[in-house]
C-alpha positions as CSV (number, residue, x, y, z in Angstrom):
1,X,103.2,44.3,203.0
2,X,100.4,42.8,204.2
3,X,98.5,45.8,203.7
4,X,98.7,46.1,200.2
5,X,98.4,42.1,199.4
6,X,94.9,42.9,201.3
7,X,94.0,45.7,199.2
8,X,94.8,44.1,196.4
9,X,92.7,40.8,197.0
10,X,89.8,43.3,198.0
11,X,90.1,45.0,194.6
12,X,90.4,41.8,192.5
13,X,87.3,40.8,194.0
14,X,85.9,44.1,193.8
15,X,86.6,43.6,189.5
16,X,85.2,39.6,189.5
17,X,81.7,41.1,191.6
18,X,80.2,42.0,187.9
19,X,81.6,38.5,186.4
20,X,80.1,36.7,189.2
21,X,77.0,38.1,189.3
22,X,76.6,38.0,185.3
23,X,77.4,34.0,186.1
24,X,74.8,33.8,188.8
25,X,72.8,35.3,186.1
26,X,73.3,32.9,183.5
27,X,72.8,30.1,185.6
28,X,69.0,30.2,185.6
29,X,69.4,29.9,181.8
30,X,72.0,27.2,181.6
31,X,71.1,24.0,181.3
32,X,71.4,21.3,184.4
33,X,75.5,20.0,183.5
34,X,76.3,23.6,183.3
35,X,74.7,24.5,186.8
36,X,77.2,21.8,188.3
37,X,80.2,23.0,186.6
38,X,79.5,26.5,188.2
39,X,79.2,25.0,191.7
40,X,81.9,23.1,191.1
41,X,84.2,26.2,190.0
42,X,83.0,28.3,193.1
43,X,83.6,25.6,195.7
44,X,87.5,25.4,194.2
45,X,87.3,29.0,194.2
46,X,85.9,29.6,197.9
47,X,88.7,26.8,198.7
48,X,91.6,28.6,197.4
49,X,90.9,31.9,199.2
50,X,90.7,29.8,202.3
51,X,93.6,28.9,201.9
52,X,95.0,32.3,201.0
53,X,93.6,33.7,203.7
54,X,95.2,31.1,206.5
55,X,98.7,31.9,204.6
56,X,98.4,35.4,204.7
57,X,97.1,35.4,208.6
58,X,100.3,33.1,209.4
59,X,102.6,35.1,207.0
60,X,101.5,38.1,209.2
61,X,102.2,36.4,212.5
62,X,105.5,35.1,211.9
63,X,106.9,37.8,209.9
64,X,105.9,40.9,208.6
65,X,108.9,41.7,206.5
66,X,109.6,38.3,205.0
67,X,110.9,40.1,201.7
68,X,111.3,37.4,198.5
69,X,109.1,35.4,199.9
70,X,106.1,36.9,200.4
71,X,106.7,38.8,196.6
72,X,106.6,34.9,195.0
73,X,103.8,33.9,197.3
74,X,101.8,37.2,196.4
75,X,102.7,36.7,192.1
76,X,101.4,33.2,192.5
77,X,97.7,34.3,194.3
78,X,97.7,36.8,191.6
79,X,98.7,34.4,189.0
80,X,95.7,32.4,190.3
81,X,92.8,34.8,190.7
82,X,93.7,35.6,187.0
83,X,93.4,32.5,186.0
84,X,90.1,31.8,187.7
85,X,89.0,35.1,186.3
86,X,89.7,34.1,183.1
87,X,87.5,30.3,183.4
88,X,84.5,32.5,184.5
89,X,84.9,34.3,181.5
90,X,84.6,31.1,179.7
91,X,81.7,29.8,181.9
92,X,80.2,32.7,180.5
93,X,80.7,32.6,177.1
94,X,80.3,28.3,177.5
95,X,76.4,29.9,179.1
96,X,75.6,32.4,176.8
97,X,76.7,29.8,173.5
98,X,74.3,27.4,175.1
99,X,71.5,30.0,175.6
100,X,72.0,31.1,171.5
101,X,71.3,27.4,170.6
102,X,68.4,26.4,172.6
103,X,66.8,30.1,171.0
104,X,68.2,28.9,167.3
105,X,66.7,25.5,167.8
106,X,63.5,26.8,168.6
107,X,63.3,29.3,166.3
108,X,64.3,26.1,163.4
109,X,61.8,23.9,165.1
110,X,59.1,26.9,164.3
111,X,60.6,27.4,160.9
112,X,60.3,23.9,160.0
113,X,56.7,23.9,161.0
114,X,56.0,26.6,159.3
115,X,57.5,25.2,156.1
116,X,56.1,22.3,156.6
117,X,52.4,23.9,156.7
118,X,53.6,25.9,153.8
119,X,54.7,23.4,151.4
120,X,50.8,21.3,152.0
121,X,48.9,24.2,151.0
122,X,51.1,24.3,147.9
123,X,50.5,20.5,147.4
124,X,47.3,20.9,148.1
125,X,47.1,24.2,145.7
126,X,48.7,22.4,142.8
127,X,46.7,18.8,142.6
128,X,43.9,21.1,142.9
129,X,44.8,22.9,139.6
130,X,45.7,19.7,137.6
131,X,42.4,18.4,138.7
132,X,40.9,21.6,136.6
133,X,43.0,21.3,133.8
134,X,42.5,17.3,133.2
135,X,39.0,17.2,133.8
136,X,38.9,20.5,131.0
137,X,41.5,18.3,128.8
138,X,38.8,15.6,129.1
139,X,36.0,17.8,127.8
140,X,38.2,18.9,125.0
141,X,38.7,15.7,124.1
142,X,34.9,14.4,124.1
143,X,34.0,17.2,121.9
144,X,36.9,16.6,119.1
145,X,35.7,12.9,119.4
146,X,32.1,14.3,118.5
147,X,33.4,16.6,116.1
148,X,35.2,13.9,114.5
149,X,32.0,11.7,113.8
150,X,29.9,14.5,112.5
151,X,32.3,14.7,109.6
152,X,34.1,18.4,111.8
153,X,37.4,17.1,111.2
154,X,38.4,21.1,111.3
155,X,37.0,21.6,114.8
156,X,38.0,18.0,116.0
157,X,41.8,19.1,115.4
158,X,41.1,22.3,116.8
159,X,39.8,21.0,120.4
160,X,42.4,17.7,120.1
161,X,45.1,20.1,119.6
162,X,44.1,22.5,122.8
163,X,43.5,19.0,125.1
164,X,47.3,18.3,124.3
165,X,48.5,21.6,125.4
166,X,47.1,21.0,129.2
167,X,47.8,17.0,129.0
168,X,51.6,15.7,128.9
169,X,51.6,13.5,125.4
170,X,54.0,10.7,127.4
171,X,51.3,9.7,129.2
172,X,48.3,7.1,128.6
173,X,45.6,9.4,127.9
174,X,48.4,11.7,125.7
175,X,48.7,8.9,123.6
176,X,44.8,8.7,123.5
177,X,44.3,12.0,122.4
178,X,47.3,12.1,119.8
179,X,45.8,8.3,117.9
180,X,42.5,10.8,117.2
181,X,44.1,13.5,116.4
182,X,46.4,11.5,113.6
183,X,43.1,10.0,112.1
184,X,41.7,13.7,112.2
185,X,44.6,14.8,110.2
186,X,44.7,12.1,107.7
187,X,40.3,12.7,107.3
188,X,42.0,16.5,106.9
189,X,43.7,15.4,103.8
190,X,47.1,15.9,105.9
191,X,48.7,13.1,105.3
192,X,52.1,13.7,105.9
193,X,51.2,15.4,109.7
194,X,49.3,11.7,110.0
195,X,52.4,9.5,109.3
196,X,55.0,11.7,111.2
197,X,52.4,11.4,114.4
198,X,52.3,7.8,114.0
199,X,55.9,7.7,113.6
200,X,56.7,9.7,116.4
201,X,54.1,7.6,119.2
202,X,55.5,4.2,117.7
203,X,59.4,4.9,118.8
204,X,58.9,7.4,121.7
205,X,55.6,7.0,123.7
206,X,56.5,4.9,126.7
207,X,52.9,2.7,126.5
208,X,52.8,-0.6,124.6
209,X,49.5,-0.6,123.4
210,X,49.7,3.2,122.1
211,X,53.1,2.4,120.2
212,X,51.1,-0.9,118.9
213,X,48.2,1.0,118.1
214,X,49.9,3.9,116.0
215,X,52.3,0.7,114.3
216,X,49.0,-0.9,113.5
217,X,47.6,2.5,111.8
218,X,50.6,3.8,110.0
219,X,50.8,0.5,108.2
220,X,47.5,0.5,106.7
221,X,47.6,3.7,105.8
222,X,51.5,3.1,103.6
223,X,50.1,-0.3,102.3
224,X,50.0,-0.5,98.6
225,X,46.9,0.5,97.6
226,X,45.6,-1.7,94.3
227,X,44.4,-0.6,91.1
228,X,41.5,-1.5,89.6
229,X,40.5,-0.7,86.1
230,X,37.1,-0.6,84.7
231,X,37.1,-3.3,83.2
232,X,37.3,-5.6,86.3
233,X,34.6,-3.2,88.0
234,X,31.3,-4.7,88.7
235,X,28.4,-2.5,88.2
236,X,24.8,-2.8,89.9
237,X,22.4,-1.3,88.1
238,X,19.4,0.4,90.2
239,X,16.6,-2.1,90.3
240,X,13.3,0.1,90.3
241,X,9.6,-0.4,89.3
242,X,7.2,1.5,87.7
243,X,6.7,3.8,90.6
244,X,10.0,5.1,89.6
245,X,8.6,6.9,86.5
246,X,7.1,9.5,88.2
247,X,8.1,8.8,91.6
248,X,10.1,12.4,92.8
249,X,12.0,11.5,96.0
250,X,13.5,8.2,97.7
251,X,10.8,9.5,100.4
252,X,7.9,9.2,97.8
253,X,8.5,6.0,97.0
254,X,8.0,4.1,100.6
255,X,5.6,6.7,102.0
256,X,3.1,4.3,101.4
257,X,5.1,1.1,103.3
258,X,2.3,0.6,106.2
259,X,-0.4,0.4,104.3
260,X,1.0,-1.9,101.5
261,X,2.5,-3.9,104.8
262,X,-1.0,-3.7,105.9
263,X,-2.8,-4.7,102.8
264,X,-0.7,-7.7,102.2
265,X,-1.1,-9.3,105.8
266,X,-4.7,-9.2,105.4
267,X,-4.5,-10.8,102.1
268,X,-2.5,-13.6,103.9
269,X,-4.9,-14.2,106.7
270,X,-7.9,-14.0,104.3
271,X,-5.7,-17.0,101.8
272,X,-5.1,-18.7,104.7
273,X,-8.7,-18.9,105.7
274,X,-9.9,-19.8,102.4
275,X,-7.7,-23.1,102.1
276,X,-8.6,-24.2,105.3
277,X,-12.6,-23.8,104.3
278,X,-11.6,-25.7,100.9
279,X,-9.6,-28.5,102.7
280,X,-13.0,-29.2,105.5
281,X,-16.1,-28.7,103.1
282,X,-16.0,-30.8,99.7
283,X,-16.8,-29.9,96.7
284,X,-17.4,-32.4,93.7
285,X,-15.7,-31.4,90.5
286,X,-17.4,-30.6,87.4
287,X,-18.9,-33.2,85.0
288,X,-18.4,-35.7,87.4
289,X,-21.3,-37.5,86.0
290,X,-19.7,-38.2,82.6
291,X,-16.7,-39.3,84.2
292,X,-15.8,-42.8,83.4
293,X,-12.9,-43.0,85.9
294,X,-15.3,-41.8,88.7
295,X,-18.0,-44.2,88.0
296,X,-15.5,-47.2,88.0
297,X,-13.4,-46.1,90.9
298,X,-16.9,-46.0,92.4
299,X,-18.2,-49.3,91.5
300,X,-14.9,-50.7,92.7
301,X,-15.0,-49.8,95.9
302,X,-18.5,-49.9,96.2
303,X,-17.8,-53.8,95.7
304,X,-15.0,-53.8,98.2
305,X,-17.1,-53.1,100.9
306,X,-19.9,-55.4,100.0
307,X,-16.9,-58.1,100.3
308,X,-15.9,-57.5,103.7
309,X,-19.0,-57.5,105.0
310,X,-19.7,-60.6,103.7
311,X,-16.4,-61.8,105.3
312,X,-17.5,-60.9,108.3
313,X,-20.5,-62.7,108.3
């Protein structure tokens, strides 16, 4: 019986050897906590094996044919051995799970960094595209304003509508474009489209300034128009000159304007100079010899001068 028990113990140890080797191989890859657990399990297993061997030796020394007692101890030892093997398998599974979790964590970390880099590049690309589109919309808006100022209302509508395909309507810049587009509609005799666009801006646009501006322009367009008869109108005739009879165009009337201005300036200067000379140089009036008033005044003046001199003496 003892020989058979030793044989079974050896077989069980041989069967458990691969598991022990695998557990030893997983010790290096497992964490510190796992290594401690494995060492504790091994120490407990060695203690149990030593107690079992001592018990076998004592049993062999006392009695080789112990009967049922030996069978019970053998079954108990085998159960303990099976339990140890199951624990080893569980530890091996736990080590594999830890390894797989570490590998997955490393993979997840790498993928997160890659995702961040990819998202950053995509955002930079989108920002660059939006900047280019906004610049193009600004150029089209400027062209629409210039076309409106030159009276090309059809071209202005095309440019402004093209700018609105790039810029969102609820933005402040989009509201400015729509205000100019409504004015271009009105200039192009599209009164209904103009009023509808003003009403849409007045009700739905988020900017307060755009809503106020649209409401004011719509009020001006929808205000009742005054009807003035021909009798109430004031007609101002064109004031012309003798030159109008043979003047071909308006430019002909004013082609010698600079020359006339020069002549007028010289005449003004000469007249002022003549007036100053007349004031400084005394010229006797004509017919003073026969003027009695002049002689009386002269005699009175001489008399006054003589009296003054006599009084001073």
